PDB file with SEQRES, HELIX, SHEET and CRYST1 records, atoms N, CA, C and O in Angstrom:
SEQRES   1 A   78  MET LYS LYS ILE VAL PHE ALA VAL SER ALA PHE THR VAL          
SEQRES   2 A   78  MET VAL LEU PHE SER CYS SER SER ASP ASP SER SER SER          
SEQRES   3 A   78  ASN CYS ALA VAL CYS THR PHE ASN GLN GLU GLY VAL ASN          
SEQRES   4 A   78  ILE SER GLU SER VAL CYS GLU GLY GLU ASN GLY ASN ALA          
SEQRES   5 A   78  TYR LEU ASN ASP GLN ASP THR THR ILE ASP TYR GLU GLU          
SEQRES   6 A   78  TYR ILE SER SER ALA GLU ASP SER GLY TYR GLU CYS ASN          
HELIX    1 AA1 LYS A    2  SER A   18  1                                  17    
HELIX    2 AA2 TYR A   63  ASP A   72  1                                  10    
SHEET    1 AA1 5 GLN A  57  ASP A  62  0                                        
SHEET    2 AA1 5 ASN A  51  LEU A  54 -1                                        
SHEET    3 AA1 5 VAL A  38  GLU A  46 -1                                        
SHEET    4 AA1 5 CYS A  28  GLN A  35 -1                                        
SHEET    5 AA1 5 GLU A  76  CYS A  77 -1                                        
CRYST1    1.000    1.000    1.000  90.00  90.00  90.00 P 1           1          
ATOM      1  N   MET A   1      -4.439   8.148 -15.221  1.00  0.00           N  
ATOM      2  CA  MET A   1      -3.663   7.358 -14.238  1.00  0.00           C  
ATOM      3  C   MET A   1      -3.795   5.844 -14.524  1.00  0.00           C  
ATOM      4  O   MET A   1      -2.859   5.094 -14.248  1.00  0.00           O  
ATOM      5  N   LYS A   2      -4.906   5.396 -15.056  1.00  0.00           N  
ATOM      6  CA  LYS A   2      -5.111   3.992 -15.324  1.00  0.00           C  
ATOM      7  C   LYS A   2      -4.081   3.590 -16.403  1.00  0.00           C  
ATOM      8  O   LYS A   2      -3.504   2.504 -16.350  1.00  0.00           O  
ATOM      9  N   LYS A   3      -3.884   4.414 -17.296  1.00  0.00           N  
ATOM     10  CA  LYS A   3      -2.935   4.209 -18.462  1.00  0.00           C  
ATOM     11  C   LYS A   3      -1.510   4.034 -17.870  1.00  0.00           C  
ATOM     12  O   LYS A   3      -0.745   3.162 -18.282  1.00  0.00           O  
ATOM     13  N   ILE A   4      -1.200   4.897 -16.895  1.00  0.00           N  
ATOM     14  CA  ILE A   4       0.165   4.837 -16.378  1.00  0.00           C  
ATOM     15  C   ILE A   4       0.325   3.496 -15.542  1.00  0.00           C  
ATOM     16  O   ILE A   4       1.369   2.848 -15.617  1.00  0.00           O  
ATOM     17  N   VAL A   5      -0.698   3.113 -14.772  1.00  0.00           N  
ATOM     18  CA  VAL A   5      -0.584   1.897 -13.992  1.00  0.00           C  
ATOM     19  C   VAL A   5      -0.508   0.746 -15.023  1.00  0.00           C  
ATOM     20  O   VAL A   5       0.344  -0.127 -14.862  1.00  0.00           O  
ATOM     21  N   PHE A   6      -1.317   0.703 -16.027  1.00  0.00           N  
ATOM     22  CA  PHE A   6      -1.222  -0.344 -16.997  1.00  0.00           C  
ATOM     23  C   PHE A   6       0.151  -0.407 -17.631  1.00  0.00           C  
ATOM     24  O   PHE A   6       0.735  -1.476 -17.806  1.00  0.00           O  
ATOM     25  N   ALA A   7       0.629   0.725 -17.958  1.00  0.00           N  
ATOM     26  CA  ALA A   7       1.985   0.729 -18.751  1.00  0.00           C  
ATOM     27  C   ALA A   7       3.004   0.293 -17.830  1.00  0.00           C  
ATOM     28  O   ALA A   7       3.882  -0.469 -18.235  1.00  0.00           O  
ATOM     29  N   VAL A   8       2.984   0.694 -16.632  1.00  0.00           N  
ATOM     30  CA  VAL A   8       4.094   0.158 -15.633  1.00  0.00           C  
ATOM     31  C   VAL A   8       3.827  -1.255 -15.285  1.00  0.00           C  
ATOM     32  O   VAL A   8       4.798  -1.967 -15.030  1.00  0.00           O  
ATOM     33  N   SER A   9       2.643  -1.750 -15.242  1.00  0.00           N  
ATOM     34  CA  SER A   9       2.430  -3.188 -15.065  1.00  0.00           C  
ATOM     35  C   SER A   9       2.914  -3.997 -16.218  1.00  0.00           C  
ATOM     36  O   SER A   9       3.585  -5.014 -16.044  1.00  0.00           O  
ATOM     37  N   ALA A  10       2.573  -3.545 -17.410  1.00  0.00           N  
ATOM     38  CA  ALA A  10       3.078  -4.238 -18.655  1.00  0.00           C  
ATOM     39  C   ALA A  10       4.525  -4.290 -18.660  1.00  0.00           C  
ATOM     40  O   ALA A  10       5.102  -5.354 -18.878  1.00  0.00           O  
ATOM     41  N   PHE A  11       5.211  -3.106 -18.413  1.00  0.00           N  
ATOM     42  CA  PHE A  11       6.661  -2.979 -18.356  1.00  0.00           C  
ATOM     43  C   PHE A  11       7.265  -4.120 -17.424  1.00  0.00           C  
ATOM     44  O   PHE A  11       8.166  -4.883 -17.774  1.00  0.00           O  
ATOM     45  N   THR A  12       6.634  -4.122 -16.187  1.00  0.00           N  
ATOM     46  CA  THR A  12       7.100  -4.953 -15.139  1.00  0.00           C  
ATOM     47  C   THR A  12       7.079  -6.395 -15.618  1.00  0.00           C  
ATOM     48  O   THR A  12       8.063  -7.122 -15.486  1.00  0.00           O  
ATOM     49  N   VAL A  13       5.941  -6.800 -16.178  1.00  0.00           N  
ATOM     50  CA  VAL A  13       5.894  -8.183 -16.783  1.00  0.00           C  
ATOM     51  C   VAL A  13       6.941  -8.451 -17.798  1.00  0.00           C  
ATOM     52  O   VAL A  13       7.557  -9.516 -17.823  1.00  0.00           O  
ATOM     53  N   MET A  14       7.142  -7.486 -18.633  1.00  0.00           N  
ATOM     54  CA  MET A  14       8.139  -7.817 -19.670  1.00  0.00           C  
ATOM     55  C   MET A  14       9.582  -7.856 -19.026  1.00  0.00           C  
ATOM     56  O   MET A  14      10.428  -8.625 -19.482  1.00  0.00           O  
ATOM     57  N   VAL A  15       9.828  -7.105 -18.070  1.00  0.00           N  
ATOM     58  CA  VAL A  15      11.129  -7.024 -17.375  1.00  0.00           C  
ATOM     59  C   VAL A  15      11.290  -8.355 -16.602  1.00  0.00           C  
ATOM     60  O   VAL A  15      12.400  -8.881 -16.529  1.00  0.00           O  
ATOM     61  N   LEU A  16      10.296  -8.859 -16.077  1.00  0.00           N  
ATOM     62  CA  LEU A  16      10.451 -10.110 -15.220  1.00  0.00           C  
ATOM     63  C   LEU A  16      10.814 -11.286 -16.181  1.00  0.00           C  
ATOM     64  O   LEU A  16      11.500 -12.207 -15.739  1.00  0.00           O  
ATOM     65  N   PHE A  17      10.405 -11.297 -17.414  1.00  0.00           N  
ATOM     66  CA  PHE A  17      10.750 -12.342 -18.268  1.00  0.00           C  
ATOM     67  C   PHE A  17      11.871 -12.050 -19.196  1.00  0.00           C  
ATOM     68  O   PHE A  17      12.241 -12.933 -19.971  1.00  0.00           O  
ATOM     69  N   SER A  18      12.439 -10.894 -19.184  1.00  0.00           N  
ATOM     70  CA  SER A  18      13.484 -10.539 -20.156  1.00  0.00           C  
ATOM     71  C   SER A  18      14.758 -11.249 -19.841  1.00  0.00           C  
ATOM     72  O   SER A  18      15.509 -11.482 -20.788  1.00  0.00           O  
ATOM     73  N   CYS A  19      15.125 -11.648 -18.570  1.00  0.00           N  
ATOM     74  CA  CYS A  19      16.349 -12.258 -18.336  1.00  0.00           C  
ATOM     75  C   CYS A  19      16.167 -13.821 -18.260  1.00  0.00           C  
ATOM     76  O   CYS A  19      17.109 -14.542 -17.931  1.00  0.00           O  
ATOM     77  N   SER A  20      14.972 -14.299 -18.562  1.00  0.00           N  
ATOM     78  CA  SER A  20      14.767 -15.724 -18.527  1.00  0.00           C  
ATOM     79  C   SER A  20      15.506 -16.407 -19.622  1.00  0.00           C  
ATOM     80  O   SER A  20      15.538 -15.935 -20.758  1.00  0.00           O  
ATOM     81  N   SER A  21      16.112 -17.538 -19.284  1.00  0.00           N  
ATOM     82  CA  SER A  21      16.857 -18.327 -20.281  1.00  0.00           C  
ATOM     83  C   SER A  21      16.861 -19.815 -19.805  1.00  0.00           C  
ATOM     84  O   SER A  21      16.363 -20.167 -18.735  1.00  0.00           O  
ATOM     85  N   ASP A  22      17.434 -20.612 -20.645  1.00  0.00           N  
ATOM     86  CA  ASP A  22      17.538 -22.000 -20.322  1.00  0.00           C  
ATOM     87  C   ASP A  22      18.638 -22.247 -19.369  1.00  0.00           C  
ATOM     88  O   ASP A  22      18.657 -23.303 -18.736  1.00  0.00           O  
ATOM     89  N   ASP A  23      19.639 -21.272 -19.204  1.00  0.00           N  
ATOM     90  CA  ASP A  23      20.702 -21.414 -18.356  1.00  0.00           C  
ATOM     91  C   ASP A  23      20.374 -21.079 -16.930  1.00  0.00           C  
ATOM     92  O   ASP A  23      20.156 -19.908 -16.620  1.00  0.00           O  
ATOM     93  N   SER A  24      20.330 -22.018 -16.075  1.00  0.00           N  
ATOM     94  CA  SER A  24      19.879 -21.776 -14.722  1.00  0.00           C  
ATOM     95  C   SER A  24      20.940 -21.066 -13.893  1.00  0.00           C  
ATOM     96  O   SER A  24      20.641 -20.697 -12.758  1.00  0.00           O  
ATOM     97  N   SER A  25      22.074 -20.863 -14.347  1.00  0.00           N  
ATOM     98  CA  SER A  25      23.127 -20.210 -13.703  1.00  0.00           C  
ATOM     99  C   SER A  25      22.997 -18.682 -13.745  1.00  0.00           C  
ATOM    100  O   SER A  25      23.741 -17.991 -13.050  1.00  0.00           O  
ATOM    101  N   SER A  26      22.098 -18.157 -14.520  1.00  0.00           N  
ATOM    102  CA  SER A  26      22.022 -16.752 -14.668  1.00  0.00           C  
ATOM    103  C   SER A  26      21.614 -16.108 -13.403  1.00  0.00           C  
ATOM    104  O   SER A  26      20.800 -16.670 -12.670  1.00  0.00           O  
ATOM    105  N   ASN A  27      22.145 -14.929 -13.093  1.00  0.00           N  
ATOM    106  CA  ASN A  27      21.817 -14.248 -11.840  1.00  0.00           C  
ATOM    107  C   ASN A  27      21.178 -12.824 -12.144  1.00  0.00           C  
ATOM    108  O   ASN A  27      21.817 -11.879 -12.606  1.00  0.00           O  
ATOM    109  N   CYS A  28      19.966 -12.807 -11.854  1.00  0.00           N  
ATOM    110  CA  CYS A  28      19.070 -11.562 -12.230  1.00  0.00           C  
ATOM    111  C   CYS A  28      18.402 -11.174 -11.008  1.00  0.00           C  
ATOM    112  O   CYS A  28      18.020 -11.997 -10.176  1.00  0.00           O  
ATOM    113  N   ALA A  29      18.254  -9.864 -10.890  1.00  0.00           N  
ATOM    114  CA  ALA A  29      17.398  -9.240  -9.861  1.00  0.00           C  
ATOM    115  C   ALA A  29      16.452  -8.284 -10.379  1.00  0.00           C  
ATOM    116  O   ALA A  29      16.701  -7.690 -11.428  1.00  0.00           O  
ATOM    117  N   VAL A  30      15.375  -8.081  -9.725  1.00  0.00           N  
ATOM    118  CA  VAL A  30      14.367  -7.061 -10.119  1.00  0.00           C  
ATOM    119  C   VAL A  30      14.439  -6.058  -9.095  1.00  0.00           C  
ATOM    120  O   VAL A  30      14.201  -6.343  -7.921  1.00  0.00           O  
ATOM    121  N   CYS A  31      14.779  -4.806  -9.496  1.00  0.00           N  
ATOM    122  CA  CYS A  31      14.929  -3.760  -8.626  1.00  0.00           C  
ATOM    123  C   CYS A  31      13.729  -2.828  -8.779  1.00  0.00           C  
ATOM    124  O   CYS A  31      13.393  -2.469  -9.908  1.00  0.00           O  
ATOM    125  N   THR A  32      13.111  -2.446  -7.763  1.00  0.00           N  
ATOM    126  CA  THR A  32      11.841  -1.447  -7.767  1.00  0.00           C  
ATOM    127  C   THR A  32      12.194  -0.301  -6.899  1.00  0.00           C  
ATOM    128  O   THR A  32      12.967  -0.319  -5.941  1.00  0.00           O  
ATOM    129  N   PHE A  33      11.504   0.723  -7.381  1.00  0.00           N  
ATOM    130  CA  PHE A  33      11.566   2.096  -6.668  1.00  0.00           C  
ATOM    131  C   PHE A  33      10.222   2.736  -6.802  1.00  0.00           C  
ATOM    132  O   PHE A  33       9.688   2.925  -7.895  1.00  0.00           O  
ATOM    133  N   ASN A  34       9.687   3.067  -5.632  1.00  0.00           N  
ATOM    134  CA  ASN A  34       8.364   3.774  -5.648  1.00  0.00           C  
ATOM    135  C   ASN A  34       8.514   5.245  -5.481  1.00  0.00           C  
ATOM    136  O   ASN A  34       8.938   5.777  -4.455  1.00  0.00           O  
ATOM    137  N   GLN A  35       8.122   5.890  -6.602  1.00  0.00           N  
ATOM    138  CA  GLN A  35       8.273   7.387  -6.593  1.00  0.00           C  
ATOM    139  C   GLN A  35       6.929   7.983  -6.932  1.00  0.00           C  
ATOM    140  O   GLN A  35       6.406   7.750  -8.022  1.00  0.00           O  
ATOM    141  N   GLU A  36       6.335   8.778  -5.983  1.00  0.00           N  
ATOM    142  CA  GLU A  36       5.090   9.469  -6.174  1.00  0.00           C  
ATOM    143  C   GLU A  36       3.866   8.527  -6.578  1.00  0.00           C  
ATOM    144  O   GLU A  36       3.003   8.864  -7.389  1.00  0.00           O  
ATOM    145  N   GLY A  37       3.899   7.371  -5.945  1.00  0.00           N  
ATOM    146  CA  GLY A  37       2.940   6.354  -6.180  1.00  0.00           C  
ATOM    147  C   GLY A  37       3.026   5.509  -7.550  1.00  0.00           C  
ATOM    148  O   GLY A  37       2.160   4.698  -7.877  1.00  0.00           O  
ATOM    149  N   VAL A  38       4.052   5.766  -8.230  1.00  0.00           N  
ATOM    150  CA  VAL A  38       4.284   4.979  -9.470  1.00  0.00           C  
ATOM    151  C   VAL A  38       5.625   4.075  -9.267  1.00  0.00           C  
ATOM    152  O   VAL A  38       6.731   4.584  -9.087  1.00  0.00           O  
ATOM    153  N   ASN A  39       5.417   2.821  -9.312  1.00  0.00           N  
ATOM    154  CA  ASN A  39       6.494   1.890  -9.099  1.00  0.00           C  
ATOM    155  C   ASN A  39       7.393   1.798 -10.391  1.00  0.00           C  
ATOM    156  O   ASN A  39       6.873   1.534 -11.475  1.00  0.00           O  
ATOM    157  N   ILE A  40       8.602   1.994 -10.281  1.00  0.00           N  
ATOM    158  CA  ILE A  40       9.625   1.870 -11.378  1.00  0.00           C  
ATOM    159  C   ILE A  40      10.398   0.559 -11.111  1.00  0.00           C  
ATOM    160  O   ILE A  40      11.020   0.377 -10.064  1.00  0.00           O  
ATOM    161  N   SER A  41      10.331  -0.294 -12.057  1.00  0.00           N  
ATOM    162  CA  SER A  41      10.995  -1.560 -12.114  1.00  0.00           C  
ATOM    163  C   SER A  41      12.002  -1.791 -13.099  1.00  0.00           C  
ATOM    164  O   SER A  41      11.823  -1.368 -14.241  1.00  0.00           O  
ATOM    165  N   GLU A  42      13.105  -2.452 -12.774  1.00  0.00           N  
ATOM    166  CA  GLU A  42      14.139  -2.748 -13.815  1.00  0.00           C  
ATOM    167  C   GLU A  42      14.766  -4.115 -13.404  1.00  0.00           C  
ATOM    168  O   GLU A  42      15.020  -4.416 -12.237  1.00  0.00           O  
ATOM    169  N   SER A  43      15.003  -4.958 -14.551  1.00  0.00           N  
ATOM    170  CA  SER A  43      15.543  -6.212 -14.206  1.00  0.00           C  
ATOM    171  C   SER A  43      17.052  -6.046 -14.594  1.00  0.00           C  
ATOM    172  O   SER A  43      17.403  -5.518 -15.650  1.00  0.00           O  
ATOM    173  N   VAL A  44      17.893  -6.528 -13.676  1.00  0.00           N  
ATOM    174  CA  VAL A  44      19.340  -6.451 -13.755  1.00  0.00           C  
ATOM    175  C   VAL A  44      19.865  -7.881 -13.735  1.00  0.00           C  
ATOM    176  O   VAL A  44      19.530  -8.675 -12.856  1.00  0.00           O  
ATOM    177  N   CYS A  45      20.738  -8.199 -14.777  1.00  0.00           N  
ATOM    178  CA  CYS A  45      21.328  -9.482 -14.848  1.00  0.00           C  
ATOM    179  C   CYS A  45      22.742  -9.446 -14.826  1.00  0.00           C  
ATOM    180  O   CYS A  45      23.295  -8.476 -15.344  1.00  0.00           O  
ATOM    181  N   GLU A  46      23.426 -10.358 -14.302  1.00  0.00           N  
ATOM    182  CA  GLU A  46      24.855 -10.479 -14.215  1.00  0.00           C  
ATOM    183  C   GLU A  46      25.309 -11.114 -15.510  1.00  0.00           C  
ATOM    184  O   GLU A  46      24.848 -12.199 -15.864  1.00  0.00           O  
ATOM    185  N   GLY A  47      26.230 -10.437 -16.242  1.00  0.00           N  
ATOM    186  CA  GLY A  47      26.701 -10.995 -17.466  1.00  0.00           C  
ATOM    187  C   GLY A  47      27.892 -12.016 -17.305  1.00  0.00           C  
ATOM    188  O   GLY A  47      28.374 -12.158 -16.181  1.00  0.00           O  
ATOM    189  N   GLU A  48      28.350 -12.674 -18.282  1.00  0.00           N  
ATOM    190  CA  GLU A  48      29.444 -13.533 -18.121  1.00  0.00           C  
ATOM    191  C   GLU A  48      30.700 -12.821 -17.688  1.00  0.00           C  
ATOM    192  O   GLU A  48      31.575 -13.404 -17.047  1.00  0.00           O  
ATOM    193  N   ASN A  49      30.779 -11.602 -18.029  1.00  0.00           N  
ATOM    194  CA  ASN A  49      31.937 -10.766 -17.632  1.00  0.00           C  
ATOM    195  C   ASN A  49      31.799 -10.163 -16.306  1.00  0.00           C  
ATOM    196  O   ASN A  49      32.677  -9.385 -15.934  1.00  0.00           O  
ATOM    197  N   GLY A  50      30.726 -10.447 -15.489  1.00  0.00           N  
ATOM    198  CA  GLY A  50      30.586  -9.999 -14.190  1.00  0.00           C  
ATOM    199  C   GLY A  50      29.887  -8.601 -14.027  1.00  0.00           C  
ATOM    200  O   GLY A  50      29.607  -8.137 -12.922  1.00  0.00           O  
ATOM    201  N   ASN A  51      29.631  -7.975 -15.204  1.00  0.00           N  
ATOM    202  CA  ASN A  51      29.022  -6.703 -15.287  1.00  0.00           C  
ATOM    203  C   ASN A  51      27.463  -6.846 -15.140  1.00  0.00           C  
ATOM    204  O   ASN A  51      26.902  -7.915 -15.379  1.00  0.00           O  
ATOM    205  N   ALA A  52      26.796  -5.728 -14.740  1.00  0.00           N  
ATOM    206  CA  ALA A  52      25.388  -5.625 -14.734  1.00  0.00           C  
ATOM    207  C   ALA A  52      24.824  -5.386 -16.141  1.00  0.00           C  
ATOM    208  O   ALA A  52      25.374  -4.568 -16.878  1.00  0.00           O  
ATOM    209  N   TYR A  53      23.764  -6.063 -16.526  1.00  0.00           N  
ATOM    210  CA  TYR A  53      23.176  -5.899 -17.853  1.00  0.00           C  
ATOM    211  C   TYR A  53      21.715  -5.399 -17.607  1.00  0.00           C  
ATOM    212  O   TYR A  53      20.954  -6.062 -16.902  1.00  0.00           O  
ATOM    213  N   LEU A  54      21.344  -4.273 -18.170  1.00  0.00           N  
ATOM    214  CA  LEU A  54      19.956  -3.831 -18.335  1.00  0.00           C  
ATOM    215  C   LEU A  54      19.475  -3.966 -19.753  1.00  0.00           C  
ATOM    216  O   LEU A  54      20.092  -3.443 -20.681  1.00  0.00           O  
ATOM    217  N   ASN A  55      18.375  -4.663 -19.926  1.00  0.00           N  
ATOM    218  CA  ASN A  55      17.761  -4.756 -21.259  1.00  0.00           C  
ATOM    219  C   ASN A  55      18.831  -5.348 -22.188  1.00  0.00           C  
ATOM    220  O   ASN A  55      18.927  -4.897 -23.330  1.00  0.00           O  
ATOM    221  N   ASP A  56      19.605  -6.292 -21.785  1.00  0.00           N  
ATOM    222  CA  ASP A  56      20.698  -6.914 -22.638  1.00  0.00           C  
ATOM    223  C   ASP A  56      21.717  -6.012 -23.116  1.00  0.00           C  
ATOM    224  O   ASP A  56      22.346  -6.252 -24.146  1.00  0.00           O  
ATOM    225  N   GLN A  57      21.932  -4.852 -22.321  1.00  0.00           N  
ATOM    226  CA  GLN A  57      22.990  -3.883 -22.589  1.00  0.00           C  
ATOM    227  C   GLN A  57      23.924  -3.883 -21.425  1.00  0.00           C  
ATOM    228  O   GLN A  57      23.523  -3.746 -20.269  1.00  0.00           O  
ATOM    229  N   ASP A  58      25.151  -4.036 -21.745  1.00  0.00           N  
ATOM    230  CA  ASP A  58      26.313  -3.964 -20.746  1.00  0.00           C  
ATOM    231  C   ASP A  58      26.317  -2.543 -20.139  1.00  0.00           C  
ATOM    232  O   ASP A  58      26.407  -1.532 -20.836  1.00  0.00           O  
ATOM    233  N   THR A  59      26.206  -2.536 -18.701  1.00  0.00           N  
ATOM    234  CA  THR A  59      26.376  -1.153 -18.127  1.00  0.00           C  
ATOM    235  C   THR A  59      27.777  -0.782 -17.833  1.00  0.00           C  
ATOM    236  O   THR A  59      28.080   0.347 -17.447  1.00  0.00           O  
ATOM    237  N   THR A  60      28.689  -1.804 -18.028  1.00  0.00           N  
ATOM    238  CA  THR A  60      30.149  -1.637 -17.800  1.00  0.00           C  
ATOM    239  C   THR A  60      30.401  -1.397 -16.226  1.00  0.00           C  
ATOM    240  O   THR A  60      31.473  -0.941 -15.829  1.00  0.00           O  
ATOM    241  N   ILE A  61      29.390  -1.718 -15.388  1.00  0.00           N  
ATOM    242  CA  ILE A  61      29.482  -1.662 -13.939  1.00  0.00           C  
ATOM    243  C   ILE A  61      29.444  -3.024 -13.430  1.00  0.00           C  
ATOM    244  O   ILE A  61      28.644  -3.825 -13.915  1.00  0.00           O  
ATOM    245  N   ASP A  62      30.240  -3.356 -12.494  1.00  0.00           N  
ATOM    246  CA  ASP A  62      30.206  -4.698 -11.809  1.00  0.00           C  
ATOM    247  C   ASP A  62      28.828  -4.961 -11.235  1.00  0.00           C  
ATOM    248  O   ASP A  62      28.237  -4.093 -10.592  1.00  0.00           O  
ATOM    249  N   TYR A  63      28.326  -6.144 -11.468  1.00  0.00           N  
ATOM    250  CA  TYR A  63      26.909  -6.451 -11.004  1.00  0.00           C  
ATOM    251  C   TYR A  63      26.614  -6.197  -9.516  1.00  0.00           C  
ATOM    252  O   TYR A  63      25.600  -5.604  -9.148  1.00  0.00           O  
ATOM    253  N   GLU A  64      27.584  -6.690  -8.653  1.00  0.00           N  
ATOM    254  CA  GLU A  64      27.350  -6.474  -7.192  1.00  0.00           C  
ATOM    255  C   GLU A  64      27.412  -5.031  -6.759  1.00  0.00           C  
ATOM    256  O   GLU A  64      26.726  -4.597  -5.834  1.00  0.00           O  
ATOM    257  N   GLU A  65      28.293  -4.275  -7.488  1.00  0.00           N  
ATOM    258  CA  GLU A  65      28.351  -2.814  -7.224  1.00  0.00           C  
ATOM    259  C   GLU A  65      27.200  -2.136  -7.745  1.00  0.00           C  
ATOM    260  O   GLU A  65      26.780  -1.163  -7.120  1.00  0.00           O  
ATOM    261  N   TYR A  66      26.561  -2.547  -8.918  1.00  0.00           N  
ATOM    262  CA  TYR A  66      25.319  -1.932  -9.424  1.00  0.00           C  
ATOM    263  C   TYR A  66      24.201  -2.206  -8.406  1.00  0.00           C  
ATOM    264  O   TYR A  66      23.464  -1.271  -8.091  1.00  0.00           O  
ATOM    265  N   ILE A  67      24.042  -3.311  -7.922  1.00  0.00           N  
ATOM    266  CA  ILE A  67      22.944  -3.758  -7.015  1.00  0.00           C  
ATOM    267  C   ILE A  67      23.148  -2.957  -5.733  1.00  0.00           C  
ATOM    268  O   ILE A  67      22.195  -2.367  -5.223  1.00  0.00           O  
ATOM    269  N   SER A  68      24.265  -2.927  -5.247  1.00  0.00           N  
ATOM    270  CA  SER A  68      24.578  -2.116  -3.967  1.00  0.00           C  
ATOM    271  C   SER A  68      24.231  -0.676  -4.195  1.00  0.00           C  
ATOM    272  O   SER A  68      23.528  -0.080  -3.379  1.00  0.00           O  
ATOM    273  N   SER A  69      24.707  -0.081  -5.296  1.00  0.00           N  
ATOM    274  CA  SER A  69      24.371   1.301  -5.562  1.00  0.00           C  
ATOM    275  C   SER A  69      22.907   1.477  -5.626  1.00  0.00           C  
ATOM    276  O   SER A  69      22.374   2.391  -4.997  1.00  0.00           O  
ATOM    277  N   ALA A  70      22.241   0.673  -6.336  1.00  0.00           N  
ATOM    278  CA  ALA A  70      20.784   0.789  -6.538  1.00  0.00           C  
ATOM    279  C   ALA A  70      20.117   0.825  -5.206  1.00  0.00           C  
ATOM    280  O   ALA A  70      19.279   1.691  -4.952  1.00  0.00           O  
ATOM    281  N   GLU A  71      20.488  -0.154  -4.288  1.00  0.00           N  
ATOM    282  CA  GLU A  71      19.851  -0.251  -2.967  1.00  0.00           C  
ATOM    283  C   GLU A  71      20.222   0.997  -2.080  1.00  0.00           C  
ATOM    284  O   GLU A  71      19.396   1.481  -1.306  1.00  0.00           O  
ATOM    285  N   ASP A  72      21.452   1.480  -2.216  1.00  0.00           N  
ATOM    286  CA  ASP A  72      21.816   2.789  -1.487  1.00  0.00           C  
ATOM    287  C   ASP A  72      21.005   3.945  -1.969  1.00  0.00           C  
ATOM    288  O   ASP A  72      20.843   4.939  -1.262  1.00  0.00           O  
ATOM    289  N   SER A  73      20.458   3.821  -3.246  1.00  0.00           N  
ATOM    290  CA  SER A  73      19.661   5.061  -3.771  1.00  0.00           C  
ATOM    291  C   SER A  73      18.236   4.781  -3.446  1.00  0.00           C  
ATOM    292  O   SER A  73      17.400   5.564  -3.898  1.00  0.00           O  
ATOM    293  N   GLY A  74      17.834   3.744  -2.705  1.00  0.00           N  
ATOM    294  CA  GLY A  74      16.404   3.634  -2.431  1.00  0.00           C  
ATOM    295  C   GLY A  74      15.620   2.547  -3.239  1.00  0.00           C  
ATOM    296  O   GLY A  74      14.407   2.405  -3.079  1.00  0.00           O  
ATOM    297  N   TYR A  75      16.278   1.853  -4.033  1.00  0.00           N  
ATOM    298  CA  TYR A  75      15.770   0.752  -4.717  1.00  0.00           C  
ATOM    299  C   TYR A  75      15.702  -0.505  -3.883  1.00  0.00           C  
ATOM    300  O   TYR A  75      16.604  -0.738  -3.078  1.00  0.00           O  
ATOM    301  N   GLU A  76      14.701  -1.311  -4.031  1.00  0.00           N  
ATOM    302  CA  GLU A  76      14.714  -2.708  -3.349  1.00  0.00           C  
ATOM    303  C   GLU A  76      14.981  -3.677  -4.442  1.00  0.00           C  
ATOM    304  O   GLU A  76      14.279  -3.675  -5.453  1.00  0.00           O  
ATOM    305  N   CYS A  77      16.005  -4.535  -4.275  1.00  0.00           N  
ATOM    306  CA  CYS A  77      16.346  -5.488  -5.304  1.00  0.00           C  
ATOM    307  C   CYS A  77      16.261  -6.900  -4.754  1.00  0.00           C  
ATOM    308  O   CYS A  77      16.900  -7.250  -3.762  1.00  0.00           O  
ATOM    309  N   ASN A  78      15.451  -7.697  -5.435  1.00  0.00           N  
ATOM    310  CA  ASN A  78      15.229  -9.087  -5.125  1.00  0.00           C  
ATOM    311  C   ASN A  78      15.659 -10.036  -6.242  1.00  0.00           C  
ATOM    312  O   ASN A  78      15.523 -11.252  -6.105  1.00  0.00           O  
TER     313      ASN A  78                                                      
END                                                                             
């Protein structure tokens, strides 16, 4: 269990810094979901084309739509 908590914590730290850039106009959110005591986190950033990006990959889904859908599915996005 400690390994899982450590792995999730390490992943969360990486995710929090993955969308950082010198451009202050970037729009990113961290969405978390608690499932069976394990927090799942993902960083979602809005690309220049308006789509949501996960791990620098275009999801082809509009950013606002992605966030809304995630929240409707039980994620908390900040």
